[in-house]
N, C-alpha and C positions, 0 to 999 in steps of 0.2 A: 838344867844340865841336860844336854842331848843324850848322854849315855844312860839317863834314867827314864827315857821316853818309853811308854808302854809299847810292847811289840805289836806289829801290825796285825790286824784281824784278818784271818783267812778262813775260807770254807773248810779246807782240809784239816787245819789245826784246831779250829774253834767250834766245830760242829761234830755231832755224833749221830749215827742212824739208830732208829728204834722202831719197833712195830707201830704202825699208824694209830694215832689216838683220835682221829676225826674221820668218820664216815657215816653215811645215812641218807636221808631224803630231805630235799628242800621243797617246801610248799610255798609257791609264789602267790602273794596276795596283792589285791588292788589292780589286777589286770583283767581285761575283758574275757580272757579264756581261762579255763581251769588248767593250771600248769604245775607239774611236779618234776623234779629232777633228782637223779642219784648223784652223789658226790663222794670223793675220797681225797684225803690229803696224802701226798706221796712225795718221796725224795725226787729231786730233779734227775738223779742218775739211776732211777729204778730200771731194772731189766725189762725191756719191752715185752718179753715173753710173759712176764707176770701180768702186765697190763692187758695183753691179748687174752689171757685166761680170765681176767676180770670181765672183759667185754663179753666174751662168748659163753663162759660157764656161769659166772655170778650174775651178770646183768642180762644174759641171754640175748645178746644182740645178734641179728642175722648178719652173715658176712657181706660186706659191700662188694659191688662190682667196680667201684671207683671211689677214690678219696679226693675230695676237693679241699685243699688247704688254703685259706684266705688270709692274706697279709695286707697291711696298709697302715694308715695313720693311727696313732694312739690317742690323739685328741680329736674332738669333733670337727667335722668339715662338711661343707655343702657341696652337692653335685648339681650340675645343670639338670633340669627336670627330665629331659629326654634321655640323657645318659643314665640317670638313676632308674628310670622306668625300664630301660632296655637291660640294665644290669640285673635288676630284680627278676625280670622275666627269664633271662638267660640262665642265671644261677638255678632258678627253680626248675626250669625245663631240663637242664643237664642233670640235676639231682634226681628228679622224678624218673627220667628215662633210664637211669643207670642204677637205681637203688643205692645212691651214693651216701657216704658219710661226709658231712661238712665239718671241718675243723677250724675253729677260730680261737681267739684269746678268751672268749666267753665273757668279756667285760662289757659293760653298757656304755661304751665310749668309742670314738674313732670310727673305724671301718665296720665294727660289729653291728651297730644299729641299721646300717644299710643292708647287711645280710639278713638281719632279723625281719626287716620289712618284707623280704622275699618269703621267709618262712611264715609270716603273718598272712600273706596272700594265699599260701597253701591252706592255712588253718581256716580262712574265711570261705574257702570253696567246699561247701558241704557235700558235694558229689565226689570229691576226691577221697580215694581210699589209700592213697600212697602216703607212707610215713617216711618223711625225710629225717634222718638222724643227725642232729647237730650236737657236736661235742666241743665243750669249752675247755681249753688247757690254760688255766689262769695262774698267775704268780701268787702264791700264798702270802708273801710279804707285802703285796699291794692291795690286799682285800680290806675293805673297811669293816670294822667290828668282826674280825675273823675269829675271835675267841668263841663266838656263839656256835661255831661249827664243831668245836671240840667235844667229843663224846662218841661212844660206840653205838651204832645203829640209831642215830639220833634223828628226830624229825624237827626241822628248823623252819619256822614260819618267817617268810622273807618278803619285805615290801621295799621296792626300789624307789629311791628318791630321784625324780627327774631333774631336780635342781641341786644336785650334789656339788658342793663347793670345795670339798676336801680333795687333797692331792691323792688320797687313796681311792680305789675304784669300787664300783658295785657290779653285781652280776646281771647279765642279760637274761630275761625270763623266757626267751624263745629257745633255749638250749635244754636238752633233756638229760645230759650227762656232763659232769665236771670232774676234771683232774686238777687238784690244787698242787702245783709244783713248788716244792719247798727246798731252798738251799741255805736257809739260815739268815738270809738278808731281810731287811724290812724297808719298805718304801722304794724298792728298786725292781726294775724289770730285768729279765734275763733267764731266770730259772725255767720259765715256761717255754722259752725258745729251744733250750737244750733238750728238755723232755719231749717236746713236740717233734723235733727233728729226729730224735732217736726212735720214736714210735713210728713215724712215717717211713723212715729207712727200713725198719723191721718189716712193716707191711709190704713195702715194695720189693723186698728181697726174700720174703718167706719162701722156703724151699718147696713146700707142698702146694701152696696157692698164693702166689705173689699177686698183689692188687695194684692196678695202675694208680699213680698219684700225680696230681697236677696242682700247681700253685697259681692262684689268681691274685693279682696286685691291683689295689685301688688306692690311689694317692700314696701316702707314706713318707717317712723321713729318711735320713741317711742310713739308719739301721736297716730299713726295708731293702735298700740297695745291697747291703752286705748279705742279708738273708737270701735274696735272689741270686747273688753271686755264689753262695754256698750251695744252693739247689742245683745250679747249672754246672758247677765245676767239681763237685764231690761225687762219690759213688754210693748208690746209684744216682745217675743224673736225672733230675726231675724237671720236666718241661714247665714253662712259666707262661701265663697269659697276662699281658699288661694292658690295662684299660687307659688308653691315651685320652687326655682331656680331663682326667680326674684330679690332676694336680701333682706337684712336687716330684717325688721319686718316680711315679709312674710316667710322668711326662718326660723326665730326663732319660729314663730307660728307652722310651719310644723314640725320642729325638736321636739318641745315639744309634739305635737300631736302624733308623732310616738313613742316617748320615754316613755310616761306616762303609768303606769301600770293599770291593771283592778281595783285596789284599789284607783285609782286617785292620786297616789303618784309617785315621782321620787326617784330613788336610790340616795344615798348621792353622789356617784361619778358623776352621770349624772347631779344632781343639781349644783354641783360645776363647772362642765363643762359649764352648761348653764349660771351661774353667770359670768364666765370669758368671755363667748361670748358676753353677754349683755354689760359688762364693755368695751370690745374692740370695738364693733360695734357702740355704742352710746357715747363712751368716758365718761362713768358715773363713779361716785364713788360707794362705796359698798352700801351705803344707797339707792341711786336711783336705782341701779341695782337690789337690793332685791325687791323693789316695782314693777319693771317691771317683774321680775321672778314670783312674786305672781300673777300678771295679766295673764301671759302666762299659768301658771298651771291652773288657774280658767277657762281659755278658753278651754284648752285641756281636762278638765274633762267633758265638754259638747260635747261628741263625736258625738251625733246625730245632733248637730247644727253646727259643723265645718267639712267641707269637704276639703281635700287637693288634688289639681291637680298636678300630677308629670309627667314630660316627661319620656317616656320609659315604662310606665305601659300599661296594655292591652288596656284600653280605652284612646284614644288620642284626645278627644273632650272636650273643655272647656264648650261648651253649655250643654253637657250631665252632666257634674259635677254641673253646675248651677241648672238645672232642677231637678236632683235627690236630690240635697241638699235641695231644697224646699220641695220635697215630704217627705223626712225623717225628716225634721226639724219642720214640722208644725202640727204634731200629728193628721194627717188626717186619716179617715177610708179609706179602699180600694175603696169603691164607690166614695168618695170625691177625692181621688188621681186620679182615672180613669177619673172623670169629668174634672179635671185640665189638664190631658194629652190630652184629647179630645179637650178641648178649645185651647190648644197649637198646635193641629194637629200633635202630636208626638206619633204615634203608636209605635215607637221604644222604647220610655220610658215606655209605658204601658207593652210592651212585656218583657222587661228585668228587670224592677224594681218593677212593681206592682203585677203581678202574673205570676206563672210559670205553664203552663199546662202540663199534662202528667207526673208530678212528685209529690212526697209527700212534696216537699219544697214550700216555699212561704208563704205569709200571709193568714189569714182566709178570708172568703167572696170571694174566687175565684170561677171560674165556677164549679170546682169539688165540693166544699163545698155547693154552692148554689143549685146544683142538688141533694145533699144529697146521693151521691153514691161513692163507691170505684170502679174505673174502673178495669175491668178484661180483660184479653187478649181476643180479638175477640168480646168484648162487643159492641153492637150497640146502639147508641143514636139517637132517632128520632129528626128531625129538630124542630118540635114544642116545644120539651123539651129544646132544646138549646135556642130557642127564649124566653121562660119563664125565663130561668136562666139568660140570658142577661138583661132582664127587671129588674129582682130582683137585679142583680149585680149593675145596674146603678140607683138604687133607684126609679125605675118606672118613671124616667124622660124621658124614651125612649120607643117607641112602635116598637117592632120587626115585620117585615113582616111575619116571621115564625109563629106568633101566630094569624094572621088574619084568619077569617073563610074561606075566598075564597081559601087561600093557603092550609089550613089544609084539606079542602074537596078534592082538587086535589091531595094533598100529599098522603092521605090514599087510594084514588082510585089507584094511581100509585103503592103504596106499596102492596096493595092486588093483583093487577095484576101480579106483580113480584113474589109474594109468590105462587100464584096459577099456575104460569107458563103457563097460557092460556090453561089449561087442557080441551080438547074436548073429544068427544066420542071415536075417534080413534087417540090417541095422536101422534103416529109415522107418520101416513099418513097425518094428519091435519097439523102437524108441518112442514112437508116437503112441502106440497102444499102452505101453507100460511106464509112461513118464511118471504118472502119479505114484505107481508102485515102487519105482526105482528111487524116487525122492524120499518116500517114507522109509525104505530100507536104509538109504544113505543117512538119513537123519537119525534113525534108530542106532545105527552103528557108531555114528559120531557121538551121540549122547552116551552110549555105553563106554566109549573111549574116554570121554571126559570124566565119567564116574570112576573109571579105573585110575585115571591120573590124580 
């Protein structure tokens, strides 16, 4: 009798929150490196401010200058060797140069092992003192033998099985911190995505110290496209870097990004081609494929928020794609962009992406516009002028040595002496007799000037 069917199970009606009963330390065994990780089981809708307190006060993590959140396939996939190598190198370089946090699902499957390979490269470099913080936000209901984590301040010895045949997942040993997101379900993904997005939104919007967040996509299924769509269309909008050639979702996003017109539309033939691709890649019917195509088009329309990295193009660095995606996707002024590049210690990004000196191209607020001049051939600019322009360019958060009184006094003495040419009563005779003396004085003043600067 249909009337006697059990009511449908829901998270709201059939679960209740309680203080966490699972937190402590994981000791990974059977790996080449000594690895420990902190963990805590938490509700999928935990207030991100509580997690922020956990990170900084309890676990004592230093605040990041960037958060790189990585999404992609949930099942294992292969990458062509060159793309895999460039991906590892780029993720590592971006993380090291920005003191970044890397956020993944923390599971030892799908996209995560590719990220772990980059972290392994860092660990094998004995000269590196940089500590890249990798945080895994994993679904509690998908963890294999999860009951062993239950306990307060517990130490769990954990050995990963490389040949895991269970549909439940194991943890990746290259992460140092884990949040186990719990929504009451078992054997299903989803809780971790909600908790992760709430945390990333909180970090990006924090009133006192907002942190830039960027998403990187490698391969992925239909749900990855939905995740990218949410990042690009919700508030705050988070820029996305797509690795073309990695497969499935990433390739479909890259294809749509390339094919969409300036009017934000696809031609009928391209749209039909995209529909066929989605149906084939995800084995979808027409209705589900049409929904995914709408999401792909909505993502591609946000050109300033989606950056595609392709092998074979002029720039071959994933880290460059990540950092430039942040600069163009966050609506920052040039001084704010420059401050970010300086915080990352990436002069190359400032040089190629923020301003172009000696040309009429590039954004406003560059050195040329700050000095209020159009440079002419053989035009000379005094160093104190450069100093004032640099200070203006950086929002007066920086004091140039070129504008200091001591430097300016010596600079003008030096300039006047050069202009006068040390004219004496008998220029020819005096220049001949005192050539060595003048050179020594000139050299001494120049060195004094350099020490002042």
